[in-house]
MDTraj code that builds the backbone (N, CA, C; nanometers):
import mdtraj as md
import numpy as np

residues = "MET ALA VAL THR PHE GLU SER VAL ARG ARG MET ALA LEU GLU MET GLU LYS VAL GLU GLU GLY THR SER TYR GLY THR ALA ALA PHE LYS VAL GLY GLY GLU LEU MET ALA ARG LEU ARG GLU ASP LEU ASP SER LEU VAL VAL ARG SER ASP PHE GLU GLN ARG ALA GLU LEU MET ALA ALA ASP PRO GLU THR TYR TYR ILE THR ASP HIS TYR LEU ASN TYR GLU TRP VAL LEU VAL ARG LEU GLY ARG VAL HIS PRO ASP ALA MET ARG ASP LEU LEU ARG GLY ALA TRP ARG ARG ALA ALA ALA SER GLY ARG LYS ALA PRO PRO LYS ARG LYS GLY SER ALA ARG ARG ARG".split()
xyz = np.array([
    [-1.3392, 1.3882, 0.7012],
    [-1.2767, 1.2860, 0.7901],
    [-1.1559, 1.2412, 0.7658],
    [-1.0583, 1.2968, 0.8394],
    [-0.9563, 1.2446, 0.8580],
    [-0.8842, 1.1180, 0.8523],
    [-0.7979, 1.0487, 0.8092],
    [-0.7837, 0.9066, 0.8429],
    [-0.6889, 0.9060, 0.9358],
    [-0.6663, 0.8711, 1.0341],
    [-0.5577, 0.8082, 1.1367],
    [-0.4967, 0.7135, 1.1213],
    [-0.3645, 0.6562, 1.1820],
    [-0.3286, 0.5206, 1.1513],
    [-0.4046, 0.3825, 1.2326],
    [-0.4830, 0.4718, 1.3431],
    [-0.5454, 0.3857, 1.4498],
    [-0.6523, 0.3131, 1.3259],
    [-0.7321, 0.4406, 1.2365],
    [-0.8556, 0.3375, 1.1488],
    [-0.8067, 0.3030, 1.0736],
    [-0.6973, 0.3390, 0.9955],
    [-0.6714, 0.2371, 0.8667],
    [-0.6056, 0.0840, 0.9762],
    [-0.5675, 0.0874, 1.0870],
    [-0.5358, -0.0525, 1.1860],
    [-0.6633, -0.1054, 1.1822],
    [-0.7624, -0.0663, 1.2115],
    [-0.8396, -0.1411, 1.2156],
    [-0.9444, -0.2060, 1.1052],
    [-0.9525, -0.0486, 1.0048],
    [-0.9716, -0.1290, 0.8184],
    [-0.8547, -0.2858, 0.7747],
    [-0.7426, -0.2447, 0.8422],
    [-0.6607, -0.3794, 0.7948],
    [-0.7066, -0.4807, 0.8867],
    [-0.6954, -0.4897, 0.9984],
    [-0.7277, -0.6191, 1.0559],
    [-0.8602, -0.6867, 1.0593],
    [-0.9795, -0.5951, 0.9539],
    [-1.1220, -0.6335, 0.9702],
    [-1.0828, -0.7308, 0.8475],
    [-0.9606, -0.7692, 0.8052],
    [-0.9934, -0.8100, 0.6672],
    [-0.9207, -0.9651, 0.6939],
    [-0.9522, -1.0459, 0.6054],
    [-0.9434, -1.2145, 0.6240],
    [-0.7952, -1.2320, 0.6570],
    [-0.7336, -1.2709, 0.7492],
    [-0.5898, -1.3514, 0.7632],
    [-0.4975, -1.2226, 0.7100],
    [-0.5275, -1.1537, 0.7834],
    [-0.4309, -0.9897, 0.8203],
    [-0.3592, -0.9950, 0.9370],
    [-0.2553, -0.9896, 0.9373],
    [-0.1599, -0.9740, 1.0851],
    [-0.0812, -0.8561, 1.0754],
    [-0.0832, -0.8173, 1.1520],
    [0.0249, -0.7307, 1.2169],
    [0.1376, -0.7062, 1.2268],
    [0.2107, -0.6464, 1.1948],
    [0.3606, -0.6659, 1.2053],
    [0.4536, -0.5629, 1.2039],
    [0.5826, -0.5401, 1.1425],
    [0.6585, -0.4075, 1.1319],
    [0.7164, -0.4647, 0.9924],
    [0.7558, -0.3305, 0.9261],
    [0.8685, -0.3530, 0.8512],
    [0.9080, -0.2189, 0.7742],
    [1.0384, -0.2429, 0.7896],
    [1.1436, -0.1175, 0.7573],
    [1.1630, -0.0826, 0.9337],
    [1.0845, -0.1477, 1.0494],
    [1.0953, -0.0884, 1.1489],
    [0.9443, 0.0132, 1.1975],
    [0.8731, -0.0186, 1.0742],
    [0.7218, 0.0821, 1.1122],
    [0.6415, -0.0186, 1.1164],
    [0.4911, -0.0145, 1.1883],
    [0.3830, -0.0634, 1.2159],
    [0.3776, -0.1300, 1.0222],
    [0.3312, -0.2603, 1.0032],
    [0.3232, -0.2909, 0.8973],
    [0.1944, -0.4176, 0.9152],
    [0.0590, -0.4393, 0.7681],
    [0.0044, -0.4778, 0.7844],
    [0.0569, -0.6014, 0.6521],
    [0.0285, -0.7309, 0.6830],
    [0.1298, -0.8790, 0.6167],
    [-0.0491, -0.9628, 0.6012],
    [-0.0474, -0.9903, 0.4467],
    [-0.1192, -1.1281, 0.4800],
    [-0.0510, -1.2506, 0.3956],
    [-0.0117, -1.3455, 0.4658],
    [0.0287, -1.4804, 0.4401],
    [0.1621, -1.4360, 0.4053],
    [0.2229, -1.3178, 0.5197],
    [0.3969, -1.3065, 0.5488],
    [0.3977, -1.1968, 0.4224],
    [0.3139, -1.1543, 0.3489],
    [0.2958, -1.0515, 0.2162],
    [0.2637, -0.9543, 0.2353],
    [0.3402, -0.8251, 0.2488],
    [0.2890, -0.7031, 0.2637],
    [0.1791, -0.6404, 0.2236],
    [0.1155, -0.5835, 0.2928],
    [0.0093, -0.5384, 0.1773],
    [0.0219, -0.3828, 0.2354],
    [0.0146, -0.3250, 0.3525],
    [0.0466, -0.2071, 0.3554],
    [0.1534, -0.1066, 0.4775],
    [0.2682, -0.0591, 0.5207],
    [0.2989, 0.0137, 0.6033],
    [0.2679, 0.1785, 0.6522],
    [0.3079, 0.1646, 0.8111],
    [0.3719, 0.3376, 0.8267],
    [0.4232, 0.3544, 0.7569],
    [0.4412, 0.5136, 0.6768],
    [0.6111, 0.5304, 0.6397],
    [0.6977, 0.5995, 0.7502],
    [0.8008, 0.5878, 0.7584],
    [0.8710, 0.6932, 0.8838],
    [0.8307, 0.8358, 0.9127],
    [0.7834, 0.8800, 0.8294],
    [0.7208, 1.0471, 0.8593],
    [0.5786, 1.0133, 0.9438],
    [0.5704, 0.9255, 0.9628],
    [0.4226, 0.9242, 1.0617],
    [0.3349, 0.9532, 0.9588],
    [0.3281, 0.9950, 0.8834],
    [0.1843, 1.0926, 0.8257],
    [0.1385, 1.0287, 0.7067],
    [0.2138, 0.9615, 0.6248],
    [0.1872, 0.8422, 0.4951],
    [0.1591, 0.6765, 0.5282],
    [0.0829, 0.6513, 0.4457],
    [0.0885, 0.4784, 0.4337],
    [0.1515, 0.4699, 0.3242],
    [0.2161, 0.3451, 0.3123],
    [0.2888, 0.2959, 0.1943],
    [0.1932, 0.1742, 0.1961],
    [0.1036, 0.1822, 0.0407],
    [0.0370, 0.0896, 0.0152],
    [0.0584, -0.0005, -0.0856],
    [0.0256, -0.0913, -0.1579],
    [0.0550, -0.1930, -0.2238],
    [0.0011, -0.1425, -0.3460],
    [0.0005, -0.1545, -0.4560],
    [-0.0976, -0.0662, -0.6031],
    [-0.0341, -0.1451, -0.7157],
    [-0.0700, -0.1196, -0.8207],
    [-0.0128, -0.1495, -0.9348],
    [0.0662, -0.0059, -1.0323],
    [0.1239, -0.0644, -1.1436],
    [0.1343, 0.0880, -1.1906],
    [0.0337, 0.1567, -1.2208],
    [-0.0698, 0.1231, -1.2921],
    [-0.1791, 0.1952, -1.3566],
    [-0.2829, 0.2648, -1.2540],
    [-0.3189, 0.1926, -1.1496],
    [-0.3578, 0.2341, -1.0503],
    [-0.3073, 0.3798, -0.9834],
    [-0.1614, 0.3139, -0.9447],
    [-0.1089, 0.4612, -0.9097],
    [-0.0848, 0.6096, -0.9396],
    [-0.0716, 0.5294, -1.1116],
    [-0.0867, 0.6777, -1.1855],
    [-0.2211, 0.7675, -1.1858],
    [-0.3046, 0.6956, -1.1968],
    [-0.4129, 0.7611, -1.2060],
    [-0.5014, 0.8255, -1.0712],
    [-0.4442, 0.7262, -0.9722],
    [-0.4746, 0.7957, -0.8353],
    [-0.3990, 0.9618, -0.7519],
    [-0.2168, 0.9275, -0.8413],
    [-0.1969, 1.0761, -0.8875],
    [-0.2045, 1.1811, -0.9350],
    [-0.2532, 1.1488, -1.0382],
    [-0.3073, 1.2314, -1.1422],
    [-0.4158, 1.2820, -1.0826],
    [-0.5044, 1.1953, -1.0553],
    [-0.6236, 1.2992, -1.0209],
    [-0.6218, 1.3661, -0.8498],
    [-0.5346, 1.2901, -0.7829],
    [-0.5074, 1.3510, -0.6478],
    [-0.3937, 1.4107, -0.5636],
    [-0.2850, 1.4602, -0.6173],
    [-0.1755, 1.4504, -0.6430],
    [-0.1025, 1.4926, -0.4622],
    [-0.2298, 1.5440, -0.4226],
    [-0.1370, 1.5868, -0.2905],
    [-0.2118, 1.4869, -0.1709],
    [-0.2575, 1.3918, -0.2213],
    [-0.3143, 1.2957, -0.1309],
    [-0.2157, 1.1402, -0.1637],
    [-0.2209, 1.1336, -0.2816],
    [-0.1314, 1.0238, -0.3446],
    [-0.0352, 1.0715, -0.4205],
    [0.1068, 1.0205, -0.3968],
    [0.2464, 1.0618, -0.4358],
    [0.3788, 0.9237, -0.4139],
    [0.4438, 0.9425, -0.4908],
    [0.5910, 0.7995, -0.4547],
    [0.6957, 0.9250, -0.4727],
    [0.7986, 0.8454, -0.4243],
    [0.9265, 0.8946, -0.3657],
    [1.0046, 0.8244, -0.4645],
    [1.1188, 0.9271, -0.5499],
    [1.2565, 0.8189, -0.6339],
    [1.2251, 0.6744, -0.5993],
    [1.2615, 0.6477, -0.4555],
    [1.2666, 0.5023, -0.4186],
    [1.1718, 0.4130, -0.4870],
    [0.9988, 0.4311, -0.4999],
    [0.9293, 0.3594, -0.4950],
    [0.8761, 0.3845, -0.6725],
    [0.9500, 0.4575, -0.7569],
    [0.9345, 0.4735, -0.8674],
    [0.9106, 0.3251, -0.9376],
    [1.0395, 0.2795, -0.9393],
    [0.9832, 0.1566, -0.9882],
    [0.9254, 0.0137, -0.8956],
    [0.8630, 0.0437, -0.8641],
    [0.8092, -0.0469, -0.7750],
    [0.6220, -0.0171, -0.7323],
    [0.5721, -0.0738, -0.7349],
    [0.4001, -0.0912, -0.7322],
    [0.3599, -0.0922, -0.6072],
    [0.4171, 0.0543, -0.5395],
    [0.3264, 0.0845, -0.4463],
    [0.3404, 0.1996, -0.4686],
    [0.2017, 0.2709, -0.3637],
    [0.1673, 0.4078, -0.3614],
    [0.1846, 0.4915, -0.2550],
    [0.2130, 0.6104, -0.2025],
    [0.2452, 0.6551, -0.0345],
    [0.0968, 0.7196, -0.0480],
    [0.0622, 0.7467, 0.0510],
    [-0.0971, 0.7728, 0.1084],
    [-0.0970, 0.8914, 0.2353],
    [-0.1001, 1.0253, 0.1766],
    [-0.1561, 1.0875, 0.3120],
    [-0.2307, 1.0407, 0.3759],
    [-0.2628, 1.0180, 0.4691],
    [-0.3776, 1.0100, 0.5825],
    [-0.4613, 1.0907, 0.6478],
    [-0.3958, 1.2459, 0.6241],
    [-0.4499, 1.3403, 0.7119],
    [-0.5237, 1.3900, 0.5478],
    [-0.5471, 1.3348, 0.4386],
    [-0.6200, 1.3844, 0.3038],
    [-0.7197, 1.2907, 0.2663],
    [-0.6655, 1.1753, 0.3090],
    [-0.7228, 1.0789, 0.2363],
    [-0.8478, 1.0320, 0.2856],
    [-0.9915, 1.0282, 0.2139],
    [-1.1013, 0.9771, 0.2712],
    [-1.1118, 0.8386, 0.3256],
    [-1.1723, 0.7940, 0.3992],
    [-1.1884, 0.6687, 0.4575],
    [-1.2656, 0.5654, 0.3999],
    [-1.3428, 0.5999, 0.2557],
    [-1.3923, 0.5108, 0.2084],
    [-1.2669, 0.4607, 0.0687],
    [-1.2429, 0.5844, 0.0442],
    [-1.0827, 0.5587, -0.0602],
    [-1.0032, 0.4553, 0.0069],
    [-0.9455, 0.5100, 0.1270],
    [-0.8432, 0.3994, 0.2191],
    [-0.8583, 0.2790, 0.2534],
    [-1.0475, 0.2863, 0.2725],
    [-1.0537, 0.1156, 0.2622],
    [-1.0705, 0.0451, 0.1468],
    [-1.0973, 0.0899, 0.0191],
    [-1.0928, 0.0591, -0.1147],
    [-0.9502, 0.0135, -0.1177],
    [-0.8844, 0.0997, -0.0868],
    [-0.6927, 0.0795, -0.1508],
    [-0.6503, -0.0182, -0.0649],
    [-0.6752, -0.0421, 0.0420],
    [-0.6648, -0.1607, 0.1386],
    [-0.6814, -0.2892, 0.1032],
    [-0.8234, -0.2844, 0.0592],
    [-0.8954, -0.3813, -0.0184],
    [-0.8197, -0.4366, -0.1292],
    [-0.8023, -0.3149, -0.2242],
    [-0.6928, -0.3903, -0.3235],
    [-0.5492, -0.4189, -0.2902],
    [-0.4665, -0.3688, -0.2019],
    [-0.4024, -0.4214, -0.1237],
    [-0.3566, -0.5669, -0.0891],
    [-0.4939, -0.6092, -0.0582],
    [-0.4922, -0.7316, 0.0488],
    [-0.5411, -0.8623, -0.0741],
    [-0.5725, -0.8147, -0.1753],
    [-0.6390, -0.8681, -0.2798],
    [-0.4837, -0.8895, -0.3722],
    [-0.3461, -0.8238, -0.3724],
    [-0.2319, -0.7946, -0.4786],
    [-0.1391, -0.8855, -0.3673],
    [-0.1554, -0.8623, -0.2618],
    [-0.1043, -0.9386, -0.1746],
    [-0.0983, -1.0510, -0.1220],
    [-0.2481, -1.1048, -0.1709],
    [-0.2594, -1.2527, -0.1190],
    [-0.2415, -1.3534, -0.2117],
    [-0.2238, -1.2632, -0.3701],
    [-0.2318, -1.3444, -0.4988],
    [-0.0829, -1.3484, -0.5301],
    [0.0124, -1.2274, -0.4347],
    [0.1715, -1.2702, -0.4705],
    [0.2363, -1.3431, -0.3476],
    [0.1445, -1.3979, -0.2620],
    [0.1992, -1.5301, -0.1755],
    [0.1677, -1.6531, -0.2460],
    [0.0774, -1.6586, -0.3650],
    [0.0453, -1.7919, -0.4381],
    [0.1558, -1.7469, -0.5684],
    [0.2246, -1.6910, -0.5915],
    [0.3118, -1.6799, -0.6989],
    [0.4515, -1.6260, -0.7229],
    [0.4862, -1.5496, -0.8081],
    [0.6271, -1.4686, -0.7734],
    [0.6266, -1.3249, -0.7048],
    [0.7190, -1.2631, -0.6875],
    [0.7119, -1.2000, -0.5422],
    [0.7143, -1.0275, -0.6711],
    [0.6376, -0.9371, -0.6224],
    [0.6114, -0.8355, -0.6993],
    [0.6526, -0.7511, -0.8222],
    [0.6066, -0.7214, -0.8918],
    [0.6503, -0.7041, -1.0308],
    [0.7412, -0.5839, -0.9951],
    [0.8690, -0.5268, -1.0712],
    [0.9418, -0.4412, -1.0462],
    [0.9411, -0.3344, -1.2085],
    [0.9178, -0.2361, -1.2156],
    [0.9247, -0.1785, -1.3987],
    [1.0208, -0.1801, -1.4688],
    [1.0174, -0.2780, -1.5691],
    [1.1504, -0.2392, -1.6495],
    [1.2497, -0.4263, -1.5946],
    [1.2012, -0.4598, -1.5347],
    [1.2698, -0.5882, -1.4838],
    [1.2496, -0.7609, -1.5751],
    [1.1794, -0.6683, -1.7027],
    [1.1478, -0.8102, -1.7426],
    [1.3191, -0.8888, -1.7890],
    [1.2949, -1.0249, -1.7916],
    [1.4278, -1.0992, -1.8049],
    [1.4707, -1.0554, -1.9438],
    [1.5367, -1.1166, -1.9775],
    [1.5908, -1.0762, -2.1510],
    [1.6563, -1.2224, -2.1473],
    [1.6516, -1.2928, -2.3251],
    [1.7628, -1.4112, -2.3042],
    [1.8154, -1.3477, -2.3678],
])
top = md.Topology()
chain = top.add_chain()
for i, resn in enumerate(residues, 1):
    res = top.add_residue(resn, chain, resSeq=i)
    for name in ("N", "CA", "C"):
        top.add_atom(name, md.element.get_by_symbol(name[0]), res)
traj = md.Trajectory(xyz[None], top)
């Protein structure tokens, strides 16, 4: 069963304090103003807040579904092909993205790989 953006919308809006808006001109979901997921410009993929470890595991396990472009290399986001992801996996990814976005709203912005401060 393929996931559509409409099913992603339903999943996201069922979560506490999630609001629909836009980001980079595409539909997006935010928690407390923090982005958790957005539709990619190709309209076939969702950009989902992740962490580097989870992203690496997902991409290793199923590179046809989970991927990144050079733009996302140093950011904690993963791209998900909607036509390939299982609905349960999408729901789990959105829950994780919700937790990260909610936590981010209470502290510093998302980490960027290799961005540690030097003294």
